[in-house]
C-alpha positions as CSV (number, residue, x, y, z in Angstrom):
1,X,33.8,3.2,-43.0
2,X,35.7,5.5,-45.3
3,X,36.4,9.2,-44.9
4,X,34.3,9.9,-48.0
5,X,31.0,9.0,-46.2
6,X,28.6,11.9,-45.7
7,X,27.1,12.7,-42.3
8,X,23.7,11.7,-43.5
9,X,25.0,8.2,-44.3
10,X,26.5,8.0,-40.7
11,X,23.2,8.9,-39.1
12,X,21.4,6.4,-41.3
13,X,23.9,3.7,-40.2
14,X,23.5,4.6,-36.6
15,X,19.7,4.5,-36.9
16,X,19.9,1.1,-38.6
17,X,22.2,-0.1,-35.8
18,X,19.8,1.2,-33.2
19,X,16.9,-0.5,-34.9
20,X,18.8,-3.8,-35.1
21,X,19.6,-3.7,-31.3
22,X,15.9,-2.9,-30.6
23,X,14.8,-5.8,-32.7
24,X,17.3,-8.2,-31.1
25,X,16.1,-7.1,-27.6
26,X,12.4,-7.5,-28.5
27,X,13.2,-10.9,-30.0
28,X,14.9,-12.1,-26.8
29,X,11.9,-10.8,-24.7
30,X,9.4,-12.5,-27.1
31,X,11.3,-15.8,-26.9
32,X,11.4,-15.6,-23.1
33,X,7.6,-14.9,-22.9
34,X,6.9,-17.9,-25.2
35,X,9.1,-20.1,-23.1
36,X,7.4,-19.0,-19.9
37,X,4.0,-19.5,-21.6
38,X,4.9,-23.0,-22.7
39,X,6.2,-24.0,-19.3
40,X,2.9,-22.8,-17.7
41,X,0.9,-24.8,-20.2
42,X,3.1,-27.9,-19.6
43,X,3.3,-27.8,-15.8
44,X,0.1,-25.9,-14.9
45,X,2.1,-23.2,-13.2
46,X,5.4,-21.4,-13.7
47,X,8.0,-23.8,-12.3
48,X,10.6,-21.2,-11.4
49,X,10.6,-18.2,-9.0
50,X,8.0,-19.8,-6.7
51,X,5.5,-19.7,-9.6
52,X,5.6,-15.9,-9.9
53,X,5.9,-14.2,-13.2
54,X,7.2,-10.7,-13.0
55,X,8.9,-8.1,-15.1
56,X,12.2,-9.0,-13.5
57,X,11.6,-12.7,-14.2
58,X,10.9,-12.0,-17.9
59,X,14.0,-9.9,-18.1
60,X,16.1,-12.6,-16.4
61,X,14.7,-15.3,-18.7
62,X,15.5,-13.1,-21.7
63,X,19.0,-12.3,-20.5
64,X,18.4,-8.6,-20.6
65,X,18.4,-5.8,-18.0
66,X,15.1,-5.0,-16.5
67,X,15.9,-1.3,-16.5
68,X,16.0,-1.4,-20.3
69,X,12.2,-1.8,-20.3
70,X,12.0,1.9,-19.2
71,X,14.3,3.2,-22.0
72,X,12.8,5.4,-24.7
73,X,13.0,2.6,-27.2
74,X,10.9,0.2,-25.1
75,X,8.9,2.2,-22.6
76,X,5.8,2.6,-24.9
77,X,6.2,-0.6,-26.9
78,X,7.8,-3.6,-25.3
79,X,7.0,-2.7,-21.7
80,X,3.2,-2.6,-22.1
81,X,3.3,-5.9,-24.0
82,X,5.3,-7.6,-21.2
83,X,3.0,-6.1,-18.5
84,X,0.0,-7.4,-20.4
85,X,1.7,-10.8,-20.7
86,X,2.3,-10.9,-17.0
87,X,-1.3,-10.1,-16.3
88,X,-2.6,-12.9,-18.5
89,X,0.2,-15.5,-17.8
90,X,-1.5,-16.9,-14.7
91,X,-5.2,-15.9,-14.9
92,X,-6.5,-18.5,-12.4
93,X,-3.9,-17.7,-9.8
94,X,-4.4,-13.9,-10.2
95,X,-8.2,-14.3,-9.9
96,X,-7.8,-16.3,-6.6
97,X,-5.4,-13.7,-5.2
98,X,-7.9,-11.0,-6.0
99,X,-10.7,-12.8,-4.2
100,X,-8.4,-13.6,-1.2
101,X,-7.3,-10.0,-1.1
102,X,-10.8,-8.8,-1.4
103,X,-11.9,-11.1,1.5
104,X,-9.0,-10.0,3.6
105,X,-9.7,-6.4,2.9
106,X,-13.4,-6.9,3.9
107,X,-12.3,-8.7,7.1
108,X,-9.8,-5.9,7.9
109,X,-12.5,-3.3,7.3
110,X,-14.9,-5.1,9.6
111,X,-12.2,-5.2,12.4
112,X,-11.4,-1.6,11.8
113,X,-15.0,-0.6,12.3
114,X,-15.1,-2.6,15.5
115,X,-11.9,-0.9,16.7
116,X,-13.2,2.5,15.8
117,X,-16.5,1.8,17.7
118,X,-14.6,0.6,20.8
119,X,-12.2,3.6,20.5
120,X,-15.2,6.0,20.4
121,X,-16.7,4.3,23.5
122,X,-13.4,4.6,25.3
123,X,-13.1,8.3,24.4
124,X,-16.6,8.9,25.6
125,X,-15.9,7.1,28.9
126,X,-12.7,9.1,29.4
127,X,-14.6,12.4,28.7
128,X,-17.4,11.4,31.1
129,X,-14.9,10.4,33.8
130,X,-13.0,13.7,33.5
131,X,-16.3,15.6,33.7
132,X,-17.3,13.6,36.8
133,X,-13.9,14.4,38.4
134,X,-14.4,18.1,37.7
135,X,-17.9,17.9,39.3
136,X,-16.5,16.1,42.3
137,X,-13.8,18.7,42.9
138,X,-16.5,21.5,42.6
139,X,-18.8,19.6,45.0
140,X,-15.9,19.1,47.5
141,X,-15.1,22.8,47.3
142,X,-18.7,23.7,47.9
143,X,-18.9,21.3,50.9
144,X,-15.8,23.0,52.4
145,X,-17.3,26.4,51.9
146,X,-20.6,25.3,53.5
147,X,-18.8,23.8,56.5
148,X,-16.8,27.0,56.9
149,X,-20.0,29.1,56.8
150,X,-21.7,26.7,59.3
151,X,-18.8,27.2,61.7
152,X,-18.9,31.0,61.3
153,X,-22.7,30.9,61.8
154,X,-22.4,28.8,65.0
155,X,-20.0,31.4,66.5
156,X,-22.0,34.4,65.5
157,X,-25.4,33.3,66.5
158,X,-26.0,30.9,69.4
159,X,-28.5,28.2,68.7
160,X,-31.8,28.5,70.6
161,X,-32.2,25.7,73.0
162,X,-28.6,25.9,74.2
163,X,-28.1,27.9,77.3
């Protein structure tokens, strides 16, 4: 670059360079997604990474850093395309997981309801026991008072029939 170049030319060159880097990155990602898609079609599932396709796996296959997906150049363009690809890459497997998770969630909700019902019964039983203990203490106190009154009454007034 010569010293005669104007600042506008430099900014244009920088913009062209940036665009070339973006295009190269997108090309790598697109080739990786195509390779993953062809392997899924060939083998019926993704043969690597335990059959899981993720953002990290696409980045690894493309030879790029996963964090670049969140850069301003890719956040609203490349990242949504890759996420959509991941959703559609294994439609049957994702559908099965959804059903399984749904069934597991339903089972968990059922057990949670049973737990809550038992917990409520336990709380009720504890409250009832505490109330009975309080009533027992009051009844014992009342019995003591009545016994004391009876002793005082025997001393103060002799019973008829005793001489």
